[in-house]
Structure formats: C-alpha cells, structure tokens
C-alpha positions as YAML, in Angstrom:
chain: A
units: angstrom
residues:
- id: 1
  name: MET
  ca: [0.05, -0.10, -0.05]
- id: 2
  name: VAL
  ca: [1.53, 3.19, -1.01]
- id: 3
  name: ARG
  ca: [1.00, 6.14, 1.71]
- id: 4
  name: GLU
  ca: [-0.53, 9.28, -0.07]
- id: 5
  name: THR
  ca: [1.78, 12.25, 0.48]
- id: 6
  name: LYS
  ca: [0.53, 15.74, 1.21]
- id: 7
  name: LYS
  ca: [2.00, 18.71, -0.90]
- id: 8
  name: LEU
  ca: [3.48, 21.13, 1.74]
- id: 9
  name: GLU
  ca: [2.88, 24.80, 1.03]
- id: 10
  name: LEU
  ca: [4.16, 28.02, 2.59]
- id: 11
  name: LYS
  ca: [1.18, 30.28, 3.44]
- id: 12
  name: PRO
  ca: [2.15, 33.90, 4.03]
- id: 13
  name: VAL
  ca: [0.77, 35.44, 7.25]
- id: 14
  name: ASP
  ca: [-0.16, 39.00, 7.58]
- id: 15
  name: ASP
  ca: [0.38, 39.94, 11.39]
- id: 16
  name: LEU
  ca: [-1.07, 43.13, 10.84]
- id: 17
  name: ALA
  ca: [-4.18, 41.92, 9.36]
- id: 18
  name: GLU
  ca: [-4.59, 39.27, 12.31]
- id: 19
  name: GLU
  ca: [-7.59, 40.17, 14.07]
- id: 20
  name: GLN
  ca: [-7.14, 40.12, 17.69]
- id: 21
  name: ALA
  ca: [-9.81, 38.86, 20.05]
- id: 22
  name: PRO
  ca: [-11.27, 41.46, 22.06]
- id: 23
  name: VAL
  ca: [-10.51, 42.17, 25.81]
- id: 24
  name: ILE
  ca: [-13.53, 42.69, 28.11]
- id: 25
  name: ARG
  ca: [-12.62, 44.19, 31.53]
- id: 26
  name: LEU
  ca: [-14.93, 43.68, 34.33]
- id: 27
  name: GLY
  ca: [-15.11, 46.19, 36.77]
- id: 28
  name: ASP
  ca: [-17.27, 48.98, 38.38]
- id: 29
  name: LYS
  ca: [-18.17, 52.27, 36.63]
- id: 30
  name: GLU
  ca: [-15.87, 54.38, 38.75]
- id: 31
  name: GLY
  ca: [-12.85, 52.03, 38.44]
- id: 32
  name: GLN
  ca: [-13.35, 51.93, 34.58]
- id: 33
  name: GLN
  ca: [-13.27, 55.65, 34.49]
- id: 34
  name: ARG
  ca: [-10.28, 55.73, 36.59]
- id: 35
  name: GLU
  ca: [-8.41, 53.10, 34.87]
- id: 36
  name: LYS
  ca: [-9.38, 53.99, 31.21]
- id: 37
  name: PRO
  ca: [-6.09, 53.99, 29.14]
- id: 38
  name: VAL
  ca: [-4.95, 57.18, 27.66]
- id: 39
  name: ARG
  ca: [-4.10, 57.25, 23.82]
- id: 40
  name: LEU
  ca: [-1.28, 59.34, 23.13]
- id: 41
  name: ALA
  ca: [-1.26, 61.04, 19.75]
- id: 42
  name: MET
  ca: [1.84, 60.47, 17.72]
- id: 43
  name: PRO
  ca: [3.03, 63.81, 16.01]
- id: 44
  name: GLU
  ca: [2.22, 63.81, 12.49]
- id: 45
  name: SER
  ca: [6.04, 64.31, 11.54]
- id: 46
  name: ALA
  ca: [9.29, 63.31, 13.18]
- id: 47
  name: GLN
  ca: [11.13, 66.02, 14.73]
- id: 48
  name: VAL
  ca: [14.26, 66.97, 13.05]
- id: 49
  name: SER
  ca: [17.71, 67.46, 14.76]
- id: 50
  name: HIS
  ca: [19.65, 70.58, 13.89]
- id: 51
  name: ARG
  ca: [23.70, 70.38, 14.09]
- id: 52
  name: LEU
  ca: [25.40, 73.72, 15.14]
- id: 53
  name: ASP
  ca: [28.02, 74.97, 12.86]
- id: 54
  name: LEU
  ca: [31.10, 75.79, 14.49]
- id: 55
  name: PRO
  ca: [33.62, 78.30, 12.82]
- id: 56
  name: THR
  ca: [37.14, 77.21, 11.79]
- id: 57
  name: ARG
  ca: [40.17, 77.80, 13.79]
- id: 58
  name: ASP
  ca: [41.33, 80.09, 11.02]
- id: 59
  name: GLU
  ca: [38.11, 82.15, 11.26]
- id: 60
  name: VAL
  ca: [38.17, 82.70, 15.07]
- id: 61
  name: GLU
  ca: [41.21, 83.30, 17.36]
- id: 62
  name: SER
  ca: [40.82, 81.09, 20.32]
- id: 63
  name: ARG
  ca: [42.73, 81.49, 23.73]
- id: 64
  name: THR
  ca: [44.79, 78.69, 25.49]
- id: 65
  name: GLN
  ca: [43.48, 77.06, 28.66]
- id: 66
  name: GLN
  ca: [45.92, 79.04, 30.90]
- id: 67
  name: PRO
  ca: [46.34, 82.80, 30.81]
- id: 68
  name: GLY
  ca: [49.78, 83.85, 30.02]
- id: 69
  name: ILE
  ca: [52.42, 84.75, 32.52]
- id: 70
  name: GLU
  ca: [52.49, 88.34, 31.32]
- id: 71
  name: GLU
  ca: [48.90, 88.89, 31.97]
- id: 72
  name: LEU
  ca: [49.45, 87.67, 35.54]
- id: 73
  name: ILE
  ca: [52.32, 89.98, 36.02]
- id: 74
  name: ASP
  ca: [50.58, 92.99, 34.70]
- id: 75
  name: ARG
  ca: [47.35, 92.16, 36.94]
- id: 76
  name: GLY
  ca: [49.58, 91.96, 40.14]
- id: 77
  name: ALA
  ca: [51.51, 95.13, 39.42]
- id: 78
  name: ASP
  ca: [48.90, 97.49, 41.27]
- id: 79
  name: THR
  ca: [48.24, 95.25, 43.83]
- id: 80
  name: ASP
  ca: [49.48, 95.02, 47.55]
- id: 81
  name: PRO
  ca: [50.08, 91.27, 48.63]
- id: 82
  name: ASP
  ca: [49.61, 92.29, 52.40]
- id: 83
  name: LEU
  ca: [46.08, 93.75, 51.58]
- id: 84
  name: VAL
  ca: [45.12, 90.74, 49.44]
- id: 85
  name: GLU
  ca: [45.99, 88.19, 52.40]
- id: 86
  name: GLN
  ca: [44.36, 90.66, 54.83]
- id: 87
  name: ALA
  ca: [41.11, 90.29, 52.86]
- id: 88
  name: TRP
  ca: [40.91, 86.74, 53.13]
- id: 89
  name: ASP
  ca: [38.01, 85.33, 55.22]
- id: 90
  name: LYS
  ca: [37.65, 88.90, 56.92]
- id: 91
  name: ASN
  ca: [34.73, 87.79, 59.09]
- id: 92
  name: SER
  ca: [37.06, 84.98, 60.96]
- id: 93
  name: PHE
  ca: [40.57, 86.81, 61.07]
- id: 94
  name: HIS
  ca: [41.01, 90.26, 62.87]
- id: 95
  name: ARG
  ca: [44.38, 91.67, 63.30]
- id: 96
  name: GLN
  ca: [44.93, 93.63, 66.40]
- id: 97
  name: ASN
  ca: [47.69, 94.88, 68.83]
- id: 98
  name: VAL
  ca: [48.47, 92.87, 71.91]
- id: 99
  name: PRO
  ca: [46.74, 93.88, 75.27]
- id: 100
  name: TRP
  ca: [49.65, 94.53, 77.38]
- id: 101
  name: GLY
  ca: [47.33, 96.65, 79.79]
- id: 102
  name: TRP
  ca: [45.61, 93.42, 80.82]
- id: 103
  name: PHE
  ca: [48.79, 91.48, 81.50]
- id: 104
  name: ILE
  ca: [49.81, 94.48, 83.69]
- id: 105
  name: LEU
  ca: [46.30, 94.22, 85.57]
- id: 106
  name: PHE
  ca: [46.74, 90.59, 86.24]
- id: 107
  name: GLY
  ca: [50.33, 90.96, 87.57]
- id: 108
  name: ALA
  ca: [49.19, 93.51, 90.02]
- id: 109
  name: LEU
  ca: [46.42, 91.31, 91.22]
- id: 110
  name: ILE
  ca: [48.73, 88.56, 91.57]
- id: 111
  name: ALA
  ca: [51.07, 90.62, 93.49]
- id: 112
  name: ALA
  ca: [48.38, 91.91, 95.71]
- id: 113
  name: ALA
  ca: [47.37, 88.27, 96.41]
- id: 114
  name: ILE
  ca: [50.72, 87.29, 97.67]
- id: 115
  name: ILE
  ca: [51.24, 90.18, 99.93]
- id: 116
  name: TRP
  ca: [47.40, 89.50, 101.29]
- id: 117
  name: SER
  ca: [48.42, 85.67, 101.85]
- id: 118
  name: LEU
  ca: [51.60, 86.83, 103.64]
- id: 119
  name: ASN
  ca: [49.80, 89.18, 105.74]
- id: 120
  name: GLY
  ca: [47.37, 86.66, 106.64]
- id: 121
  name: VAL
  ca: [49.86, 84.07, 107.49]
- id: 122
  name: LYS
  ca: [51.28, 86.68, 110.01]
- id: 123
  name: GLN
  ca: [47.91, 87.36, 111.50]
- id: 124
  name: ALA
  ca: [47.32, 83.54, 111.74]
- id: 125
  name: ASP
  ca: [50.43, 83.03, 113.70]
- id: 126
  name: VAL
  ca: [49.38, 85.73, 116.05]
- id: 127
  name: HIS
  ca: [45.97, 84.15, 116.40]
- id: 128
  name: ALA
  ca: [47.52, 80.88, 116.97]
- id: 129
  name: LYS
  ca: [49.45, 82.36, 119.86]
- id: 130
  name: LYS
  ca: [46.43, 83.82, 121.53]
- id: 131
  name: ILE
  ca: [44.54, 80.59, 120.93]
- id: 132
  name: ARG
  ca: [47.55, 78.82, 122.57]
- id: 133
  name: VAL
  ca: [47.72, 81.15, 125.61]
- id: 134
  name: VAL
  ca: [43.92, 80.54, 125.93]
- id: 135
  name: THR
  ca: [44.06, 76.90, 125.55]
- id: 136
  name: GLU
  ca: [46.89, 76.58, 127.96]
- id: 137
  name: SER
  ca: [44.86, 78.89, 130.31]
- id: 138
  name: ILE
  ca: [41.71, 76.59, 130.12]
- id: 139
  name: VAL
  ca: [43.71, 73.59, 130.71]
- id: 140
  name: GLY
  ca: [45.41, 74.94, 133.65]
- id: 141
  name: ASN
  ca: [41.98, 76.11, 134.82]
- id: 142
  name: ASP
  ca: [40.53, 72.58, 134.33]
- id: 143
  name: ALA
  ca: [43.48, 71.10, 136.06]
- id: 144
  name: ARG
  ca: [42.96, 73.25, 138.95]
- id: 145
  name: GLU
  ca: [39.44, 72.51, 139.11]
- id: 146
  name: ASP
  ca: [40.07, 68.98, 139.17]
- id: 147
  name: ARG
  ca: [42.33, 69.01, 141.88]
- id: 148
  name: GLU
  ca: [39.95, 71.32, 143.89]
- id: 149
  name: ALA
  ca: [36.99, 68.85, 143.17]
- id: 150
  name: GLY
  ca: [39.30, 66.04, 144.26]
- id: 151
  name: ASP
  ca: [40.40, 67.63, 147.53]
- id: 152
  name: LEU
  ca: [36.59, 68.40, 148.07]
- id: 153
  name: ILE
  ca: [35.78, 64.79, 147.47]
- id: 154
  name: ASP
  ca: [38.52, 63.76, 150.10]
- id: 155
  name: ARG
  ca: [37.01, 66.03, 152.51]
- id: 156
  name: ILE
  ca: [33.39, 64.89, 152.13]
- id: 157
  name: GLU
  ca: [34.50, 61.06, 152.61]
- id: 158
  name: ALA
  ca: [36.65, 62.15, 155.64]
- id: 159
  name: VAL
  ca: [33.85, 64.12, 157.39]
- id: 160
  name: THR
  ca: [31.36, 61.36, 156.74]
- id: 161
  name: ARG
  ca: [33.76, 58.57, 157.94]
- id: 162
  name: LYS
  ca: [34.27, 60.60, 161.29]
- id: 163
  name: PHE
  ca: [30.49, 61.19, 161.72]
- id: 164
  name: PHE
  ca: [29.73, 57.47, 161.41]
- id: 165
  name: ASP
  ca: [32.79, 56.70, 163.86]
- id: 166
  name: THR
  ca: [32.25, 59.01, 166.47]
- id: 167
  name: THR
  ca: [30.45, 58.20, 169.69]
- id: 168
  name: ASP
  ca: [30.30, 61.49, 171.33]
- id: 169
  name: VAL
  ca: [27.35, 63.87, 170.77]
- id: 170
  name: ASN
  ca: [29.57, 67.04, 171.20]
- id: 171
  name: GLU
  ca: [31.94, 65.80, 168.61]
- id: 172
  name: LEU
  ca: [28.84, 65.08, 166.26]
- id: 173
  name: SER
  ca: [27.43, 68.51, 166.64]
- id: 174
  name: ARG
  ca: [30.59, 70.27, 165.09]
- id: 175
  name: LEU
  ca: [30.12, 67.77, 161.94]
- id: 176
  name: VAL
  ca: [26.14, 68.95, 161.30]
- id: 177
  name: ARG
  ca: [24.19, 71.85, 159.69]
- id: 178
  name: HIS
  ca: [23.06, 74.52, 161.86]
- id: 179
  name: PRO
  ca: [24.90, 73.25, 164.96]
- id: 180
  name: GLU
  ca: [23.10, 75.99, 167.27]
- id: 181
  name: ARG
  ca: [19.64, 74.82, 166.57]
- id: 182
  name: VAL
  ca: [20.31, 71.21, 166.13]
- id: 183
  name: THR
  ca: [22.70, 70.14, 168.86]
- id: 184
  name: PRO
  ca: [19.97, 70.41, 171.60]
- id: 185
  name: LEU
  ca: [17.91, 68.06, 169.14]
- id: 186
  name: ILE
  ca: [20.71, 65.75, 169.09]
- id: 187
  name: HIS
  ca: [20.92, 65.62, 172.80]
- id: 188
  name: ALA
  ca: [17.14, 65.07, 173.44]
- id: 189
  name: TYR
  ca: [17.37, 62.25, 170.44]
- id: 190
  name: TYR
  ca: [19.97, 60.20, 172.18]
- id: 191
  name: GLY
  ca: [18.77, 61.18, 175.56]
- id: 192
  name: GLY
  ca: [22.36, 61.48, 176.98]
- id: 193
  name: LYS
  ca: [23.28, 57.92, 175.59]
- id: 194
  name: ALA
  ca: [26.45, 57.26, 173.79]
- id: 195
  name: ILE
  ca: [26.03, 57.13, 170.09]
- id: 196
  name: PRO
  ca: [26.96, 53.62, 168.62]
- id: 197
  name: ALA
  ca: [29.73, 53.55, 166.37]
- id: 198
  name: GLN
  ca: [28.79, 52.27, 162.88]
- id: 199
  name: GLY
  ca: [31.56, 52.82, 160.60]
- id: 200
  name: ILE
  ca: [31.64, 52.56, 156.94]
- id: 201
  name: ARG
  ca: [32.40, 50.09, 154.37]
- id: 202
  name: ARG
  ca: [32.24, 52.15, 151.39]
- id: 203
  name: THR
  ca: [30.80, 54.98, 149.59]
- id: 204
  name: GLU
  ca: [28.66, 53.82, 146.83]
- id: 205
  name: ILE
  ca: [27.21, 57.17, 145.50]
- id: 206
  name: LEU
  ca: [28.34, 60.62, 145.78]
- id: 207
  name: GLN
  ca: [27.15, 63.43, 143.27]
- id: 208
  name: PRO
  ca: [26.27, 67.14, 143.32]
- id: 209
  name: VAL
  ca: [22.62, 68.29, 143.92]
- id: 210
  name: THR
  ca: [20.68, 71.53, 143.61]
- id: 211
  name: LEU
  ca: [18.23, 72.32, 146.23]
- id: 212
  name: GLY
  ca: [16.03, 75.49, 145.15]
- id: 213
  name: SER
  ca: [18.74, 77.72, 144.15]
- id: 214
  name: ARG
  ca: [21.46, 76.39, 145.94]
- id: 215
  name: GLY
  ca: [24.29, 74.49, 144.23]
- id: 216
  name: ASN
  ca: [26.37, 73.67, 147.12]
- id: 217
  name: PHE
  ca: [24.82, 70.36, 148.31]
- id: 218
  name: TRP
  ca: [25.98, 66.84, 147.69]
- id: 219
  name: MET
  ca: [24.09, 63.57, 148.02]
- id: 220
  name: GLU
  ca: [25.99, 60.56, 149.36]
- id: 221
  name: THR
  ca: [25.08, 57.04, 149.64]
- id: 222
  name: VAL
  ca: [27.19, 54.71, 152.14]
- id: 223
  name: GLU
  ca: [27.09, 51.16, 152.95]
- id: 224
  name: LEU
  ca: [27.73, 50.84, 156.83]
- id: 225
  name: ALA
  ca: [29.62, 48.07, 158.52]
- id: 226
  name: ASN
  ca: [26.73, 46.27, 159.57]
- id: 227
  name: HIS
  ca: [25.63, 46.32, 155.69]
- id: 228
  name: GLU
  ca: [22.82, 49.03, 156.34]
- id: 229
  name: THR
  ca: [22.71, 51.70, 153.49]
- id: 230
  name: ARG
  ca: [22.33, 55.47, 154.59]
- id: 231
  name: ASN
  ca: [21.38, 58.46, 152.25]
- id: 232
  name: LEU
  ca: [23.01, 61.79, 153.36]
- id: 233
  name: LEU
  ca: [22.47, 65.32, 152.36]
- id: 234
  name: ILE
  ca: [25.80, 67.43, 152.72]
- id: 235
  name: GLU
  ca: [26.23, 71.12, 152.53]
- id: 236
  name: VAL
  ca: [29.71, 72.33, 151.59]
- id: 237
  name: LEU
  ca: [30.18, 75.76, 153.53]
- id: 238
  name: ASP
  ca: [31.68, 79.05, 151.92]
- id: 239
  name: SER
  ca: [34.73, 78.01, 153.83]
- id: 240
  name: GLY
  ca: [34.89, 74.77, 151.98]
- id: 241
  name: GLU
  ca: [33.89, 72.68, 155.02]
- id: 242
  name: PRO
  ca: [31.47, 69.81, 154.43]
- id: 243
  name: ARG
  ca: [28.58, 69.74, 156.95]
- id: 244
  name: ILE
  ca: [25.91, 66.77, 157.35]
- id: 245
  name: ASP
  ca: [22.23, 67.40, 157.53]
- id: 246
  name: TRP
  ca: [21.39, 65.35, 160.63]
- id: 247
  name: GLU
  ca: [17.62, 65.97, 160.65]
- id: 248
  name: THR
  ca: [17.05, 64.44, 157.14]
- id: 249
  name: LEU
  ca: [19.33, 61.54, 158.10]
- id: 250
  name: VAL
  ca: [17.39, 60.48, 161.15]
- id: 251
  name: CYS
  ca: [13.99, 62.02, 159.62]
- id: 252
  name: TYR
  ca: [13.77, 64.02, 162.87]
- id: 253
  name: GLN
  ca: [10.16, 64.43, 164.45]
- id: 254
  name: PRO
  ca: [9.47, 66.25, 167.68]
- id: 255
  name: MET
  ca: [7.30, 63.26, 168.63]
- id: 256
  name: LYS
  ca: [6.85, 59.92, 167.04]
- id: 257
  name: TRP
  ca: [4.22, 60.04, 164.35]
- id: 258
  name: ASP
  ca: [2.00, 57.07, 165.54]
- id: 259
  name: THR
  ca: [1.97, 58.60, 169.21]
- id: 260
  name: PHE
  ca: [0.89, 61.76, 168.04]
- id: 261
  name: ALA
  ca: [-1.87, 60.09, 165.97]
- id: 262
  name: SER
  ca: [-3.11, 57.81, 168.64]
- id: 263
  name: GLU
  ca: [-2.89, 60.10, 171.69]
- id: 264
  name: ARG
  ca: [-3.89, 63.17, 169.96]
- id: 265
  name: PRO
  ca: [-2.58, 65.70, 172.60]
- id: 266
  name: ALA
  ca: [-4.98, 68.54, 172.90]
- id: 267
  name: SER
  ca: [-3.81, 72.10, 172.40]
- id: 268
  name: THR
  ca: [-0.44, 70.78, 170.92]
- id: 269
  name: THR
  ca: [1.55, 72.50, 168.10]
- id: 270
  name: LEU
  ca: [4.23, 70.53, 166.50]
- id: 271
  name: ASP
  ca: [6.32, 70.51, 163.32]
- id: 272
  name: PHE
  ca: [6.30, 67.37, 161.40]
- id: 273
  name: ARG
  ca: [8.01, 66.05, 158.17]
- id: 274
  name: VAL
  ca: [4.98, 64.27, 156.47]
- id: 275
  name: TYR
  ca: [4.06, 63.17, 152.95]
- id: 276
  name: ALA
  ca: [0.88, 64.89, 151.88]
- id: 277
  name: GLU
  ca: [-1.66, 64.22, 149.11]
- id: 278
  name: GLN
  ca: [-4.94, 65.83, 148.27]
- id: 279
  name: ASP
  ca: [-7.99, 64.04, 149.58]
- id: 280
  name: SER
  ca: [-11.86, 64.34, 150.05]
- id: 281
  name: PHE
  ca: [-12.50, 63.20, 153.60]
- id: 282
  name: PHE
  ca: [-14.57, 65.82, 154.98]
- id: 283
  name: SER
  ca: [-16.26, 65.27, 158.24]
- id: 284
  name: HIS
  ca: [-17.32, 66.76, 161.68]
- id: 285
  name: GLU
  ca: [-15.69, 70.22, 162.03]
- id: 286
  name: PHE
  ca: [-14.38, 70.18, 158.36]
- id: 287
  name: SER
  ca: [-17.42, 68.63, 156.69]
- id: 288
  name: ASP
  ca: [-17.85, 71.76, 154.63]
- id: 289
  name: SER
  ca: [-15.65, 71.31, 151.32]
- id: 290
  name: GLU
  ca: [-16.37, 74.86, 150.36]
- id: 291
  name: VAL
  ca: [-14.44, 76.10, 153.25]
- id: 292
  name: TRP
  ca: [-11.62, 73.51, 153.59]
- id: 293
  name: ASN
  ca: [-9.07, 71.77, 151.67]
- id: 294
  name: CYS
  ca: [-8.30, 68.19, 152.61]
- id: 295
  name: PHE
  ca: [-4.68, 66.80, 152.76]
- id: 296
  name: ARG
  ca: [-3.95, 63.10, 153.58]
- id: 297
  name: LEU
  ca: [-0.71, 62.96, 155.93]
- id: 298
  name: THR
  ca: [1.47, 59.98, 156.56]
- id: 299
  name: ALA
  ca: [5.33, 59.86, 157.88]
- id: 300
  name: LEU
  ca: [8.13, 57.73, 157.24]
- id: 301
  name: ASP
  ca: [8.18, 54.19, 158.60]
- id: 302
  name: SER
  ca: [4.92, 55.01, 160.34]
- id: 303
  name: GLU
  ca: [1.36, 53.17, 159.86]
- id: 304
  name: GLU
  ca: [-0.93, 55.93, 161.17]
- id: 305
  name: THR
  ca: [-2.76, 58.43, 158.86]
- id: 306
  name: LEU
  ca: [-4.18, 61.61, 159.63]
- id: 307
  name: PHE
  ca: [-6.04, 64.17, 157.69]
- id: 308
  name: GLY
  ca: [-4.93, 67.76, 157.69]
- id: 309
  name: TYR
  ca: [-7.46, 70.71, 156.85]
- id: 310
  name: ALA
  ca: [-6.54, 74.15, 155.86]
- id: 311
  name: LYS
  ca: [-8.86, 76.72, 154.74]
- id: 312
  name: ARG
  ca: [-9.19, 77.47, 151.05]
- id: 313
  name: THR
  ca: [-8.38, 81.29, 151.46]
- id: 314
  name: ASP
  ca: [-5.26, 80.58, 153.68]
- id: 315
  name: GLN
  ca: [-1.86, 80.79, 152.34]
- id: 316
  name: VAL
  ca: [-0.90, 77.40, 153.34]
- id: 317
  name: SER
  ca: [-3.44, 75.74, 151.55]
- id: 318
  name: ARG
  ca: [-2.36, 77.58, 148.28]
- id: 319
  name: ASP
  ca: [1.29, 76.79, 149.11]
- id: 320
  name: ILE
  ca: [0.49, 72.91, 149.47]
- id: 321
  name: LEU
  ca: [-1.44, 72.86, 146.26]
- id: 322
  name: GLU
  ca: [1.42, 74.43, 144.25]
- id: 323
  name: ILE
  ca: [4.09, 71.92, 145.37]
- id: 324
  name: LEU
  ca: [1.70, 69.02, 144.53]
- id: 325
  name: ASN
  ca: [1.21, 70.63, 141.13]
- id: 326
  name: GLN
  ca: [4.94, 70.66, 140.58]
- id: 327
  name: SER
  ca: [5.73, 67.34, 142.06]
- id: 328
  name: HIS
  ca: [6.32, 64.10, 139.72]
- id: 329
  name: GLY
  ca: [3.89, 62.31, 141.91]
- id: 330
  name: PRO
  ca: [0.52, 62.25, 143.93]
- id: 331
  name: ARG
  ca: [2.13, 63.23, 146.96]
- id: 332
  name: CYS
  ca: [5.06, 65.51, 148.26]
- id: 333
  name: SER
  ca: [7.37, 65.66, 151.24]
- id: 334
  name: ILE
  ca: [7.15, 68.95, 153.16]
- id: 335
  name: ILE
  ca: [7.33, 70.04, 156.95]
- id: 336
  name: VAL
  ca: [4.31, 71.55, 158.31]
- id: 337
  name: ARG
  ca: [2.96, 72.93, 161.50]
- id: 338
  name: LEU
  ca: [0.16, 70.79, 162.80]
- id: 339
  name: SER
  ca: [-2.22, 71.69, 165.75]
- id: 340
  name: ILE
  ca: [-4.94, 69.91, 167.67]
- id: 341
  name: PRO
  ca: [-7.56, 72.63, 168.80]
- id: 342
  name: GLU
  ca: [-9.20, 72.11, 172.32]
- id: 343
  name: GLY
  ca: [-12.41, 70.29, 172.03]
- id: 344
  name: LEU
  ca: [-11.79, 69.09, 168.45]
- id: 345
  name: GLN
  ca: [-14.59, 66.12, 167.77]
- id: 346
  name: SER
  ca: [-12.71, 64.73, 164.58]
- id: 347
  name: ARG
  ca: [-10.90, 61.67, 165.70]
- id: 348
  name: CYS
  ca: [-8.26, 61.90, 162.86]
- id: 349
  name: GLY
  ca: [-8.34, 65.42, 161.61]
- id: 350
  name: VAL
  ca: [-5.74, 68.01, 162.47]
- id: 351
  name: VAL
  ca: [-5.31, 71.65, 161.50]
- id: 352
  name: ILE
  ca: [-2.54, 72.78, 159.21]
- id: 353
  name: GLU
  ca: [-1.26, 76.11, 160.44]
- id: 354
  name: LYS
  ca: [1.62, 76.70, 158.29]
- id: 355
  name: MET
  ca: [4.13, 75.25, 155.60]
- id: 356
  name: LEU
  ca: [7.74, 75.40, 156.90]
- id: 357
  name: SER
  ca: [9.67, 74.06, 154.14]
- id: 358
  name: PRO
  ca: [8.80, 72.39, 150.58]
- id: 359
  name: ARG
  ca: [11.18, 69.55, 151.50]
- id: 360
  name: TRP
  ca: [12.36, 67.68, 154.43]
- id: 361
  name: LEU
  ca: [15.45, 69.81, 154.84]
- id: 362
  name: TYR
  ca: [15.80, 73.42, 155.88]
- id: 363
  name: LEU
  ca: [17.94, 75.45, 153.36]
- id: 364
  name: ASP
  ca: [18.14, 78.30, 156.09]
- id: 365
  name: PRO
  ca: [17.53, 77.99, 159.56]
- id: 366
  name: PRO
  ca: [13.77, 78.29, 160.35]
- id: 367
  name: ASP
  ca: [12.64, 81.33, 162.21]
- id: 368
  name: SER
  ca: [11.92, 80.39, 165.90]
- id: 369
  name: ARG
  ca: [9.46, 83.15, 166.14]
- id: 370
  name: SER
  ca: [7.48, 81.97, 163.30]
...
C-alpha cells in the first residue's frame, strides 16, 4: 500500500491583518473611569535635529587654557600682597595689637594676692599664739578645778567617816548643819546616851545636787559596817567645810508620828516631816468642802494616817497645792506645823497652820518666832 503524500505549502501570514480577540475588563463604573487608558497621539511628522556649525580655527582666534604669565604679572603690578592676604576671610580673622594693659593688671592682682596671703599668715600666727595661750589657761583651769574637786571629795568622805565613827554627841554636833539649833535636838534624840559607832564599809554614790537655788549640796549613799545603807545630804559651806544634815538623816520628828496620831494631845502644836496628798475626807468640823481643803498625811516608817485641813483662803492651802502641782507624783514631802485645837471632835483631823519647808530639809534655819 502506497501512502499518499500531502504537498506542503508555505502560506504568508499578515500579522497586521490578524484580528485580535476583544478583551473585556470587568469592573465597576468608577474603576473603569479611573483606569481608562489614555491614547497618546503621535506627532504627524518626526522632529528634525539641527547641528550647530562651529567656525573654523582660522576664522576665530581662540585662547589657551591658561592665561599668559605676562597677564598675571600685569594684573598684580598694582596690588599690595599684604592687603590681599588681609582680605582673606575677613569675618574669621581680625588683626589687632597685643593687650599689654591686661597683663599688667593681672600681674598687679597676683602681687596683691601674695602680699595679702603673707599678711594673713602673719595674723594667723598671732591668732594661733592667742589660742595657745587661752588653751593653756583653760587646761590649767581644768587641772586646778580637778584638783579642787578631788580635794573636796576627800574632805566629804573624811567628814562622813568621822561622823559614823564618833560616839560623842559634842563631837557629832561639830559635823552637822545649823549646830546651834540642831545640837539640843541631838541631845534630846539620844537622851544622853552614847552614840553607837557604826563605821563605813564603802561609799556607793557621791554626786552634787541642786536644792532650790543652792548648788552647794551633795548627796552621798554609804554602806555601813552592818551592811545597812544610809543616804546623806551634805552642804559645803563657804569656807569649803562639808556639813551633814543630821535632821534628814534620822528624819527627825518632835514626837513619834504614831504616838501623836493615837494620843492626839489637845492644844498641841508641833512641826512634822510628812507626806501630803490631796484627799476628799470631810467630816465633823471639817465637813464643808467649800471652806476647807483636805490633805492625807503620813510619815516615814509609820502606819498611822491623819487628815490635815486648811482653809481654802489661807496661804498654807495654796502653798501645798502648788507644790503638789509641781511634784512628779501624787504626794510631796514637806514640813508643816500641825495643831489639835481644844475640844476638836474629829478623831483623825488636824489643822495645818503653816508650811515651813517644801522639802524635809531646811535650806536656812527656820525662824524660831514663826
């Protein structure tokens, strides 16, 4: 079987004549308007370029790239080189003379400072000498005061030891305060008997105290040979001699407090060292609280209690209230004059006639007429 062959022919294709398939763009109306292509119109005729014609070298005389040396020389003949250099960057460069006056001024100031420093050093030396003199004086005064304080302490301890070692009343009276007034009290207290020697084992406390406006008192605590502890108040006299306050040491009372409270001797007036605190026990003759102030009275190492009354209008009542207001506790230690009037019905009431001292110590001897 013979295959039939097809005759191949070339067919010319006209690209320009080929129809193109239409393109349809989907989109909204606004987008179509925004994306609508713009067709640029082609110029009807192509632009024609024009060539510039240059004259020939022969027609025009041209100059070299650099000017001739003659021209440079001629240009600089009338120019001052200094003026040209000074004109360079006039805003950043200014030529002026050296300010020698400022150097002279600075030199004068430095010289004045040196002179002032030397003068200050000299004055400092003088001031240092004065300080040294004052310091030596203070040190000397401190050393002298230390010696005097040491001597005073020695005298106080010597008097205290002698006081507790003596057994003679007359010897004892020379070591106490207010000997004229206190010596008869000492004789009455011991009843003519010898004083037992107690001796001191050691001094536990010795320090200065201020009583009222007096700064010449000392407080001393000693341990006796029998291991008892005693507290003493000591006054240093103007002569420098220490004197012991015997009344506060023994808490002297003209009568035992318990005896006075139980026996209640009528028409008796005595001075007692008591603790006082305000109270509200009004009875019998003292039942009117608008007229009387009431004070609870107790004594050292005693069990009995008395109630002292003073009229609100009396000075003694105001004095006791003032001391109570100034005290750090509900009671105060005072010396008062108490009396039991004849026919008094109150079994525990007494009249406070006068306050003799705001403490158990007399700074000055009490007036015997008061």
